[in-house]
N, C-alpha and C positions, 0 to 999 in steps of 0.2 A: 364789137365788144368796147366798152370804156371802163375808165377807171372811177370809181365812186370814193370820195373821201367821207370818213365818218369821224366826227370829233371825239376825242378821249378826254375826259375831264380829269385834270390832275387835282383832285381834291383830297387826295391821300396826304398823311402827314410828311411822307417822304418824296412826294411827288414834286416835280419841277414844274414850269410853265406849261399851260394847255398847249398841246401838240395835236396833230392829226395823223391819222394813219390811212393809208391807201388800201382799199380791198378791191380785188378783181371781181366785177359783177356785170350784170346786163344793163345796156342802156334802158332806162326807164321808158323811153319814147318809143321803143322797138317792140314789136308783139313778142310775147313770151314763146319760147320753144318748148312745147309740153310733150313732144314725142319721147318715147320710151324705148329702150333696147329690148328686143325679143328675148324672152326667157331662155330659149335654147341657145342663146349666144353668150349669156352671161352666168353661167354656173359657177357657184362659189363654194369652195370647200371650207368649212368651219371646223377647226380643230377641236377636240374634246376638251383640251386645255391648252390655253395660249402657251407658247414656249417663250421663256425669258432667257434661255441659254445664249450668251453671246450677244445679247442686245446692248448691254451697256458698254461692253468692249467696242462694239461696232461704232457706236456714236461717239464713244471717247476718242477713238482713232480718227474718226472723220473731222471732229471739232478741232483736234490737234493739227491735222494736215492743213485745214482750210484757215487755220488761225482765226476761228470764229469769235472768240472772245478777246482778240488782241485790243489793247488800249489804243485809240487813235490819238496820238499826242499832237496831231496838227489843229485839234479843235481848241477854240478859246476857253477860258476858265468858266465862263457862264453856259457853256454847253458840256461841261464835265460834272460827272458824279463820282466822287472818290470815296473810298472806303478803308477805314483802318481796321483791317480784320485780325481778329485774336490769333497770335501764333500759338499753336498748341505745344505743350511740352512733349518733345519725341520721345524722352526716356521713360514715358509712361505708356498707357494704352488708351485708345480711343473707346468711349462707350456711348450708348445710345443718346445721351444728354448732348454729346458733341453734335451728332447727327441732327438733332432737333435745332439747336442754337445756329449751327451753320447753315441750315437748309432756310431759317428766317432770313439771313442775310442774302442768300442766293436769290430768294424770291424778290428782295427789293432791288437786287442788282439787275435781274432779268426785267422787271418792270421799268426801271430807269432806262434801260436799253429801248424798250418798246416805245417809250416817250421821245426817242431821239438822241438821247444823252451818249456820250462816250464814257463809258464806265472804267474807272480805274479800280480794279479789284485784284490786289496783289495777294500772296500768301506767305507767310513767314514761318519759320520754325524755331520755337524756343528751346535751344539745345544746351544752354550752360547751366551751371549751379548744382546744388546738392543732389538733385534726383539723378542726374547724368553720372555724377562721381559715384553715387552708390551702386547704380546699375553696373558702371564698369569694374568697380572693385569685385563685385558678385560674379559678373560674367567672365572675367579674365582671372580672377584670384590674385590681385595686386593691390598694393596701396602706395600712396604717394609719399615719397621722403625728399623734400627739397634739398636736403643736404648732400644728396648723391648726384654725382655727375651723370651726363648723358651718354646712354649706351646706344650707340648706332646699329649694334648688332643684336639688340635685345628681341627676344620672342616670347610671348606669354606662355605659362605652362600648359602642357598638353591637357592635363587634368586638373583644372583649377579647384584650389580648395579655398572657400571663402573664410574658413577659420584659421588658415595659415596663409595669409596673403603675403605675396613676395613684395618687398620694398623696391620701388623704382624711382628714377628722378623724375621731377616736375614735368621737363620736356616729353620724356617717354610716356608719361601718364596722360599727358594732353593728346599725344598722337593716337592712344587707344581711345580716348573720349571722341575725337574726331571720326575715327574709324567707325565706331558703333553708332553713332548719331546719324552718320550718312546713310547707313543700312536703315535705320529707323524711318529717317525722312522718306525713303523710297516707298516703303510700307504704307505710310500716312498718304502720300500722294496718290498711290494706287486706290485706297480706299476713297479718297475725296473724288478721284475721276470716276469711280464706279457709281458714287452717289449722284454725280451730274453736276458738281459745283461748276459754275460758269466763270471760273477763275482764269486771269491771265497768266499762264504758267511761266511766261518769260519774265514775270516781275517778282520772282520768290527772292527771298533774303533769309539769312539766320541770324540769331541774336550773339553769335560767336564770331561770325565771319568778319573779313577784313574791313568791309564797309560798315559794319555795326561797331567794330573797334575804333575806327577813326571817327564815326559820329559821336560815340560816347565819350571818347577821350577829349574830342574837341569841345563838346559841351560842358564836360567838367572843368577843363581849363578856363572856359568863359565864365563858369559859375565861380571859379576861385578867383578869377581876376576882378569880378564885380562884388566880391564879398559874400555871395551866397552860398559858397561851399567853404568848410573850414575844418581844421584838424584840431581835436581836443582830447585831453585825457580826462576820463569822466567814468562814474558808475555806469557799467554796461550790463544788459541782459545777457546772459552767456548759457549757451548750450554745452555742457560738458561732454556729451556724446559726440557731437560733430565739431567740437572744439572752434566754435564761431560765434560772434556777435548776432544778436537777433533784434529786428526792428519792431516796434510798437505794433505795426500792421501785421506782424507775422506771429502774434500771440494767440494763444487758446486757452481760455479759463477751463480747467476740469477740476473735478472733486479729487481730493487725495487724503487718504487716511492719515491721522495724526493723533496727537494727544496734547492736551494742556498741563503744563508743568507749573505748579505753585511754588515760586522760587523766592527766597529771602535774600534782600540787600540790606546792609548794615549802615546805620547813621554813623557818621564820624563823630567821635567825641570831641568836645571843644578843646580838650588839652592834647588831641592828637597833633602831631607834627608829620604826618605821613606826607610824602611828596609825590605819591602816585606810583612809587617804584615797587611797593609790596603790600602784603597784607596788613591790615589793622586788627583783624580779628585772630584767635588762635586756631582757627581752622575747626573748632568743635561746634560752630554754630551759635555760640553765645554772643550776645549783643554788647556793644560797648556802654558802659555805665548802666546796664540793666535796662536799657530803651528797646522797646518792641522794634523788630526789624520792619522793613517795607516790602511788602509782598507783591510780585508781579505774576502774571500768568503768561506762559509762552509756549508755543508749539516748537520753538526751535532753540531748546537749552545749549545745544553744541556752540551757539554763537555767543555765549556769554564771554568767552576771551576776547571778543571785538567789540564789546559794549562801549559806547562812549557817553551816554547820558540817560537818564531816566526822565520820562516826559509825560506830563499830565495837563488836562485842559486848565486854562487859566481861571475859569469859573468853578472848578472843583475845590469846595471847601476843604474836603478831606486832605488835600496837599498843599493847602495854601502856605502853611508854615514852613514847608519843606523847600518852596521856590528859592533859589540863590544859595542852597546849602549843598553839602556834597554826601554821597554814600559811597561804600565800598562793595565791589562786585563779590559774590560767593566764590569760594574755591581759591581764586586768584587774588582778591583783595585790592583790585586797581580802584583808585579814587576817581569818582566821575561825578558831574554836577546833576542837579535836579532842576529841570527847566519846563517852562510853560509853553504850549503851542496849541492853537484852535484845532488842529486836525487830530488831537487826541480824543478818544470816544469815552465819555464818563460811565456809560453803560455797557462798556465791552470789559469783560474779565474783571480786573481789580480797578479797572480805570486809570491806572498808571502803567506805562509800558517802557520796555527797554529799547533803546535805539542802538542798532548795531550797524556796522559798515561792511556789508549791506545784507539784510534779510529780506526787505521787500521794498516796493517802491515808495512806501510811506517813510521809510528810513531814510531814502534818498531825499525826499522833500525836507525831512527835519535837518538832515545833514548840510543841505544847501542853504535852508533858510536861518538856520541858526549857528552856521559857520562852525561845524563841529569838525574834528580832526578825522582822519581816515585810519581805521585800524583794520586792515583786511587780513583775514587768516585763510580764506579758501582761494586756491589758485585756479588757474584756467583749466587744469585737469579735473577739477571737482574735488580735489583732495586738500587737507590742511597742509599749509606750508611746512616744510620740514625744518626750516630755520626758526628759533625761538624769536618772536617778535621783540622789539626794543622795550615796549611798554609791559613786557613780562619778565624783565631782567632779574628780578629779585629771585633767590634760590628757591623759595617755596613755590612761586609761580611758574618758574622754569622747569621745575620738576613735574608740575601737574600737566604743563603743556607738552611736554616729552611724550606723554602718554596718548596725546591726541595727534601728533605730528605724523603726516603721511596717510591718515585714514580718511576714508570717504565720509560725507557728511552724516551717512546713516550709521556708520560704525562709531564715529565720533560722538554722535548722539548718545548711543548706548553707554560709551565710556564716561560721559559727562554726567548722565543721569547717576551712574554708580558713585562718582565722586561726590555728587550733591547728597546722595543718601549717606554717604561716610561722614560728610561735614556736618549733616543735620540741617542743611540748607533747602532740602526738599520737603515740602509740607504736604503730607499725604501720599496718595498714589497718584500717577498720571491718570487724567481722565480722558478716554478716547473720544475722538471727534472726526467729523469729514469737513475738511476746509477746501476752500477754492484756492488755487495756486495756478500760477502762470506755466504753460509749457509753449516750447516751440511747436508750431503746427505740425512739424514733420517729425518731432521728436517724442520720447517715451520717458523722459526723466523731468522732474520739475527744474526750472530755470535757476541758476545762481546768478548774483549780481557781483560783478568783479570790476575792478578799476582797470581800464585799458585805454589805449590811445586809438581812436576812430575817426573816420571821415564822416561829416554831416552836411547834409543840404538843408537850408532854412526851408521851413514849409508852414510857419505860422504858430508851431507849437510852443514858441516862446516869444513871439512878437504879436500883439494884439491887432495892430495895424494891417500887418500881412495877412492874419488869420481872416479879418474882415473882407479883404481884397479878394481872398481866395474863395470864400464864401459867396461873395459877390459874382465871381466868374462862374459859379454854378448857375447863376440866373440867366446867363447868356446861352445856356445850352437847352434845347427843347428835349425833355425826358420822356421816354415811352418805356412803361407807364409814368405818368406825371409824379406819382407819389414816391418814385425812386429818388426823386430829389432830396427827400427828407433824410434817407440815408446818408447821402453825401453831406448834407448840412450837419447831421448829427456827428459824423466822424471827424469833419474838419473842427467843429465846434468843441470837440473833446480831446484834441490833441493836447498832450502834456510836455512835448519834447520835439526837438527838430528831427529830421528824417536821417537815421543812421544808415549809410550807403556802403560801408566797407565790410568785407567778410574775409574771414581767415580760412579760405579755401583755396583751390587750385585751378579748376576749369571755369574760369570767368574772364571778364575783361580787366587787366591790370590798371591800377592807377598810373598815369604817366608822371611819376614823381620819383626823384632820388634825393637823398640827404647828404650834405657834405659832412665828412668826418673831421674832427678837430685833432690837435696833435696828440691827444690822449686816445683817439680811436672812437670818440663818443659823437653820436649823430647830432646834428644842429637842426632841430625840427622846425625852428622858426624861420629858416631861410632855405626853403626846398628848392631844388634844381629842377626846372620844367623844360620840356622840349618846345621847338616852335610848331605851329600848326602843321607846316609843310614836312615835318619830320613824322608825323603820325602814319600809321600806329607804331606804338613802342612797347616794348616789354622789358621793364626795368630790371627783371631777374636774369635777363640774358643780353640786353643792350646796355652800354655804357653812355652816360650823359655827354653832351657836347662839351670837348675840352678835356675829357678824361680817357683813359685807356682801360681795359678790361682788367690789366694787371693792378689797378688800384682799387678794385673792388675789396671793401672790408679793411683796407689798409688805412692807418693814421694819415690824415691828409688828403684821403680819397673819397670814396663815395659809398653809400649804401642804397641799394634799390628798396622801394616801398614793396613789402611782401604781400600786401593784400590784394583782393580782386573786388570789383564792384558787384554789389548785390545783383541778383537778376532783374529786379524790378527797376533798378538804376539804369539797365539797358533797355528794357521793355517800355520805360517811360518815353522812350524816344522812337518809338515805331513809326509815327507819322513822318519823322525826318529821315529814318532809315530807308523806308520804302520809297519815300518821295525824293530821294536825291539830294538832300540839304548839303548845300556847299559842294556837292559833287556833280549835280546836273540842275543848274539853276532854272533852266527852261522847264524842266519837269516839275520842279518844286513850285513854281509860280502858277502852273496849271492845276495843281492837286491840293495844295494847302492854302488856308485851312480846309481840312477835309469835310464832307458832308455827313459822314455817318461813323459811329463808333458802336460796335455791338460786343457784349459781353455778358457774363453771369452776374447775378446781384452780388455774390459773395466777394467779388474782387473790386467793387466800388472804391473801397478804402485803399487798395493798393494800386492796381493797373490805372483805373480810371483817374484818380485823384492825382498820382504821381504825373500822368501826361499833362494834366492841367497845371501842375506846378512848374515843370520844364517848359511848357509853351509860354506861360506867363512870363518867365524869366528870360527867355531867348527871343520870343516873338511879339510879346506884349498882347496877346489875344488867346482865346480858347482854341484848341487843335481842332475842332469839329463843331458843327451846328446842332447835330442830333445825337443822343445816345439812346440806343435800343438795348433794353436789359431783360435778359432771359432768366426764367426760373430753372429749377432742377427738374430732371426726369427722375420719378421715384417708381417704386415697385407698386403693384395693384393695392397694398396695403398702405400705400402713401409713406413707406420708409424709405430714406435716402439708400441709393445703390452702393454696396461696397462689396469687394472680393470676399472679405472675411464672413459676410453674412450669405454669400453665395446666391445673391440676387441680381447680379449684374447681367444685363442684356447686351450682348456683344454684336456690334453693327453687322459684322459680315455674316452672321447667322440670318438676321431678318432680311439683309439685302439679297442673299442667295435665294432665301425661301420666297419672298414676295416681291422682289425687284424694286429698283430704285424708285419708280413713280409712285407705288404704293406707300412705301416708307416716307417720301417726300410728302405726299398728300396728308398722312397722318401727322407729320412734324408741323405742317403750315396749320394744322387745327389748334395748336397750343398758343395759348395767349402769352404775349410778353410779360414777364415779371412774375408769372404764375407757375408754381409747381405743377407738373403734368404726370399723372400715372402712365406707365408704360403699359399699352395694351397693343394686341396684335391687329394689323390692319385687317379691315373686314372685306 
């Protein structure tokens, strides 16, 4: 017997150089042995139905024992194929779509091994952020209160009540988060092993673990030192339910029932000497000097207390004589300017709009470009501030505002409409409409815009040159399918602001920042205190900065820890660095980075894929991988997206138990990258 070599041509998009494989066979020069085994000695019993029981467990145990898929780190970079595997959110549940996309990755990993490559195929767990917090709150019946001290003897309620959650300290809350995600990770790993993923299970990581904390904080400190990260107080999209800022990539536009209100603003009389401190009309709706009022149409009349200008298009002849003049707001009588801006829509409503701080993103644009004042009335809790704003200090304005103070936006809207009716400033009845408004993708209430201090990383949203550079980075990636690059280009080209990376939550990686307090106990945000990289990871909520003691926390002349945590994408944007051992294991990092393949679904091109490109561009000056494989969704037979509420979700364990891993993998391998695939039973 001799060994015959058969060439395998690596013409696949994911193939490496041409290799050969050895196949046991006969020497072609030797005579063929055509003898057969007598029938009576080779009786074979074929079962009526092949048994699957125990098959996956048997081979999973064997592969683990033999370290079959262990990464051989003695191989040079040219003989390594490295994969940036998507870390699934462990606080959720796996569905058949995960099975399909992860099977695609595994098929490529196995093929690359067959070509002779040493495959770096890690698995991560995305275990921080809002989904985990919500799960912990409901599971244990607790809520985080950072003002409380740590209780070493705390135990969760025996019968958790999600509606009456027990307040606990942040350290206690984090302990419960870590406890729950550890159990979730075991369940996820068990399913992946059953599916037969050829992952190197010695290279797992979590997005909240010590390695991830160190990598994330180190990268942030370097971004800050190079001017790529910055702290700024600015209008921020805010979810009032979760009490946190929301980034552009996390927005979801939904239809929302509303109504247009035709509201009168009043021209200021030439003889008026109003300084903006109070009304110039008598509250009856009559106009000054008998001049007709200016009508605007708005779906948010409750924001009239925060109006800072009326704005029309510069070419709109209807309002040309008003530009440069002032009008007064209904009910409150605050004097505001009438200005021109090209973003005003002549054919929308009355063609002239009130600019409030802030009702929507157009308000933010006008405020910024026209240098208007900030008059915020809605707080972080989604309610009108209880203190009367300074610009509503006149007796009449303050009295009216007192009826709105402390109310939600919805309740304040009802109260404001009633006032407009009383003063005669509401023309006709509100006209119902359906409008598109922004929601947090995980939220159920429209977002507000409030002024907050947040951390940002530059991403080209405010820098044309950087935007062009990042679009160019996309050309260095081979996209599968190729047309998915258009989604990347469209997203980067449409950015209107930098990447907001801070979140007002608890179970996440903290910013490694403290602020010195002056003699009055006020924080100096312009001169933050930073740790050395050798000190990482740190938690400013429990650790004191170098040169200070814990007793100085919150004291004049002492320090204040930054209370925020990093957005989960700010951590996941560094998965190649976390898995690859960046600055922790330089030998490993040089063998696996830049990686060969990134796999993910098309809906997170704007978040996970783009954010990794941004971080690698800043830190490494290159794209983080050469290929991006984009998967579609798995939909039900009617091509509707699967969801628990619709009852059309296919649970992976059910089909794996019924059909076995090989049948499920075969069906998954039939799905084409980038295209949605209907869920059908294996044949």
